[in-house]
N, C-alpha and C positions, 0 to 999 in steps of 0.2 A: 343468512342471505348474503351478508357482506363477505364472509369467508369463502363462499362458493364463487363469488366474482373474483376474489383475489386468486383463488386456485386456478381459475380459467385464464387469468391474465398473466400470472407468473411465468408459465412456460414460454409464452410468446415474448415476454420481456427478456427472459434469460437468453432465448435464441437470438433475439435482436442484438443484445450486448455481445454475445459470442461472435456473431458474424461481423460486427463492427470491429472487434478486437482482431479477428483474422485479417480483415482488410488493412488495418493499421500495421500489423506485423509484415504483411506483404509489401506495403509501401516503404517501411523502414528498411527492409532487406534490399530494396533497390538503391538506397542511399550509399551503403557501403559499411565496411567493418568499423571504421573509426567513428562514424556517426552513431552506430549502434552502441559502441562503448561510451560515447559522450552522453547519450540519452539514458542509458542504464546508470551511469554515474550520477547524473542529475536526479534521477528518481530515487536512488539510494540516499543521496544527500538530503533531499526533501523529507523522506521518511525519517531519517535520523534526526533532522532538526525538529520535526513535529513531535517525535517521541521524546526528545530531550526537553522540549518546552512543556509537554504534558506532565512529565515526571518531575520536573523542576530540579532544584539542587538541594532538596531536603535530606541531608545526610545526618544521621545521628552521630554524636561524638563517640569516640571509642570509650568503652567502659573503663572505670578507674582500675588501677592495678590492685590485686588482692592485698589486703592488709596483713600485718604480722600475726 
């Protein structure tokens, strides 16, 4: 029963999100080229910072050199 409700609501939700995204892109294109570059740069920076914080700096030390 719950799955059938979700399958009915999911296409409507996806369509709503896609239309909102198209409207946002249309508004951004009115701002100009440099604004688009700044927004894209900020999005990439945020994604990079989130990925960096999630992975952490857990690097394993290099293996010891082979013995004689």
